[in-house]
C-alpha positions in Angstrom: 104.6 56.2 84.2 105.6 58.7 86.8 104.9 59.0 90.1 103.0 62.3 90.8 103.0 63.3 94.4 100.5 64.5 96.4 100.0 68.3 96.3 97.8 68.8 99.3 94.2 67.3 98.2 94.8 67.7 94.1 95.0 64.8 91.7 97.6 62.5 93.1 99.1 59.4 90.4 100.6 56.8 92.6 102.9 53.7 91.7 100.3 51.7 90.6 99.3 54.3 88.1 96.1 54.9 89.6 94.6 58.3 90.3 93.3 59.0 93.7 91.2 63.1 93.8 90.7 64.2 97.1 90.2 61.9 99.7 90.0 58.5 97.7 91.7 56.0 99.1 93.6 58.4 101.7 92.9 58.3 105.6 91.3 61.8 106.5 92.9 63.5 109.5 91.6 62.6 112.8 91.1 65.7 115.6 94.1 65.2 118.0 92.9 63.5 121.7 93.5 67.5 123.0 91.9 68.9 120.1 88.9 70.7 122.2 86.3 72.7 119.7 83.9 74.0 122.2 83.6 74.4 125.7 81.7 70.9 125.7 82.5 68.8 123.4 80.5 65.4 124.0 76.5 64.9 124.4 74.8 62.1 125.8 70.9 62.8 125.0 68.2 61.2 127.4 65.5 60.2 125.9 61.8 59.8 128.1 61.9 56.5 129.8 65.6 56.1 130.5 67.7 55.8 133.1 71.4 57.3 132.7 74.3 56.9 134.6 77.3 59.1 134.3 79.7 56.8 135.8 82.5 54.8 134.9 83.2 55.3 131.0 80.1 58.4 131.4 81.6 59.9 134.1 82.4 63.3 133.8 79.3 65.0 133.4 79.6 69.0 133.4 76.2 70.4 132.4 72.9 69.5 130.9 70.1 70.8 128.5 66.8 70.4 129.3 64.1 70.2 126.4 60.4 69.6 126.8 60.4 67.8 130.2 57.4 66.6 132.6 58.8 64.9 135.5 62.8 64.1 134.9 65.1 63.7 138.0 68.6 65.3 137.6 71.3 63.9 140.7 74.0 66.2 140.8 77.5 65.0 141.2 77.8 66.9 144.5 74.4 65.2 145.9 71.0 66.4 145.9 68.9 66.3 142.9 66.8 67.9 141.0 63.2 67.6 139.4 62.8 68.9 135.8 59.3 70.0 135.7 58.4 73.6 137.2 62.2 74.0 138.3 64.4 74.1 134.8 64.2 76.3 131.5 63.7 74.6 128.2 66.7 75.2 126.4 68.9 76.9 129.3 72.1 75.6 130.1 72.8 74.1 133.3 76.6 74.1 134.7 76.0 71.6 137.1 78.0 68.0 137.6 75.8 65.2 136.4 75.7 61.6 137.7 72.1 60.7 137.0 69.6 61.3 135.0 66.1 59.5 135.1 63.8 61.1 132.4 60.2 61.3 132.6 57.5 60.3 130.9 58.3 63.2 128.0 61.2 64.9 126.8 65.2 64.9 126.4 68.0 66.0 129.1 70.6 66.5 127.0 73.9 65.8 129.4 77.1 67.2 128.4 80.7 66.6 128.7 83.9 69.3 128.4 
Protein backbone atom coordinates (compact mmCIF):
# COMPACT_ATOMS: atom_id res chain seq x y z
CA UNK A 1 0.00 0.00 0.00
CA UNK A 2 1.24 3.51 -0.71
CA UNK A 3 2.18 5.87 2.11
CA UNK A 4 -0.11 8.87 2.31
CA UNK A 5 1.56 11.88 3.92
CA UNK A 6 0.08 14.14 6.61
CA UNK A 7 -2.15 16.82 5.18
CA UNK A 8 -2.67 18.87 8.36
CA UNK A 9 -4.95 16.74 10.48
CA UNK A 10 -6.68 14.90 7.63
CA UNK A 11 -6.73 11.13 7.27
CA UNK A 12 -3.20 9.75 7.09
CA UNK A 13 -2.01 6.29 6.18
CA UNK A 14 1.38 5.36 7.62
CA UNK A 15 3.95 2.70 6.62
CA UNK A 16 2.09 0.02 8.60
CA UNK A 17 -1.05 0.60 6.52
CA UNK A 18 -2.84 2.09 9.52
CA UNK A 19 -4.98 5.15 9.08
CA UNK A 20 -4.85 8.00 11.57
CA UNK A 21 -7.78 10.36 11.83
CA UNK A 22 -6.96 13.73 13.33
CA UNK A 23 -4.78 13.56 16.46
CA UNK A 24 -5.04 9.80 16.94
CA UNK A 25 -1.54 8.29 17.35
CA UNK A 26 0.01 11.75 17.06
CA UNK A 27 1.39 14.07 19.69
CA UNK A 28 -0.62 17.25 20.14
CA UNK A 29 1.31 20.51 19.79
CA UNK A 30 2.51 21.99 23.07
CA UNK A 31 2.72 25.68 23.92
CA UNK A 32 6.30 26.85 24.22
CA UNK A 33 7.53 28.27 27.52
CA UNK A 34 7.57 31.78 26.05
CA UNK A 35 3.96 31.69 24.86
CA UNK A 36 1.78 33.93 27.01
CA UNK A 37 -1.94 33.66 26.60
CA UNK A 38 -2.92 36.47 28.96
CA UNK A 39 -1.66 38.76 31.66
CA UNK A 40 -1.92 35.98 34.26
CA UNK A 41 -1.23 32.44 33.13
CA UNK A 42 -1.27 30.33 36.28
CA UNK A 43 -3.54 30.17 39.32
CA UNK A 44 -3.28 28.46 42.70
CA UNK A 45 -6.53 28.34 44.69
CA UNK A 46 -6.22 28.33 48.48
CA UNK A 47 -9.33 26.86 50.05
CA UNK A 48 -10.68 27.21 53.60
CA UNK A 49 -8.32 26.06 56.33
CA UNK A 50 -5.19 25.94 54.12
CA UNK A 51 -1.91 27.81 54.36
CA UNK A 52 -0.05 28.51 51.12
CA UNK A 53 3.52 29.82 50.94
CA UNK A 54 4.40 31.43 47.61
CA UNK A 55 8.08 30.57 47.93
CA UNK A 56 10.46 28.21 46.14
CA UNK A 57 8.75 26.74 43.08
CA UNK A 58 5.59 28.69 44.03
CA UNK A 59 7.40 32.07 44.09
CA UNK A 60 6.35 34.91 41.83
CA UNK A 61 2.68 35.38 42.72
CA UNK A 62 1.66 38.71 41.21
CA UNK A 63 -1.99 39.17 42.20
CA UNK A 64 -4.97 37.59 43.94
CA UNK A 65 -8.76 37.44 43.93
CA UNK A 66 -10.91 36.58 46.97
CA UNK A 67 -14.12 34.59 46.78
CA UNK A 68 -16.52 34.47 49.79
CA UNK A 69 -13.61 34.84 52.22
CA UNK A 70 -14.21 35.46 55.92
CA UNK A 71 -10.98 35.72 57.88
CA UNK A 72 -8.11 34.94 55.50
CA UNK A 73 -4.82 36.79 55.84
CA UNK A 74 -2.77 37.67 52.76
CA UNK A 75 0.87 38.57 53.33
CA UNK A 76 2.35 40.72 50.57
CA UNK A 77 5.75 40.20 49.00
CA UNK A 78 7.04 43.63 50.03
CA UNK A 79 5.92 43.28 53.65
CA UNK A 80 2.67 43.77 55.47
CA UNK A 81 -0.56 41.85 55.49
CA UNK A 82 -4.25 42.27 54.75
CA UNK A 83 -7.13 40.58 56.51
CA UNK A 84 -9.67 39.79 53.81
CA UNK A 85 -12.94 40.14 55.74
CA UNK A 86 -14.23 43.68 55.53
CA UNK A 87 -11.14 44.91 53.67
CA UNK A 88 -11.39 43.27 50.25
CA UNK A 89 -14.20 43.05 47.71
CA UNK A 90 -15.15 39.64 46.37
CA UNK A 91 -14.17 39.09 42.74
CA UNK A 92 -11.84 42.11 42.54
CA UNK A 93 -8.34 41.60 41.13
CA UNK A 94 -5.71 42.90 43.56
CA UNK A 95 -2.36 43.36 41.84
CA UNK A 96 -0.18 42.86 44.88
CA UNK A 97 2.65 40.35 45.10
CA UNK A 98 1.78 37.55 47.52
CA UNK A 99 4.22 35.67 49.74
CA UNK A 100 1.74 33.78 51.94
CA UNK A 101 -1.99 33.12 52.29
CA UNK A 102 -3.52 31.79 55.48
CA UNK A 103 -7.07 30.95 54.47
CA UNK A 104 -9.86 31.42 56.95
CA UNK A 105 -12.83 29.30 57.87
CA UNK A 106 -14.56 29.80 54.52
CA UNK A 107 -13.98 30.94 50.96
CA UNK A 108 -11.17 30.74 48.45
CA UNK A 109 -8.21 32.99 47.69
CA UNK A 110 -7.04 32.63 44.07
CA UNK A 111 -3.33 33.46 43.77
CA UNK A 112 -2.35 34.50 40.22
CA UNK A 113 0.97 34.27 38.41
CA UNK A 114 2.23 36.07 35.29
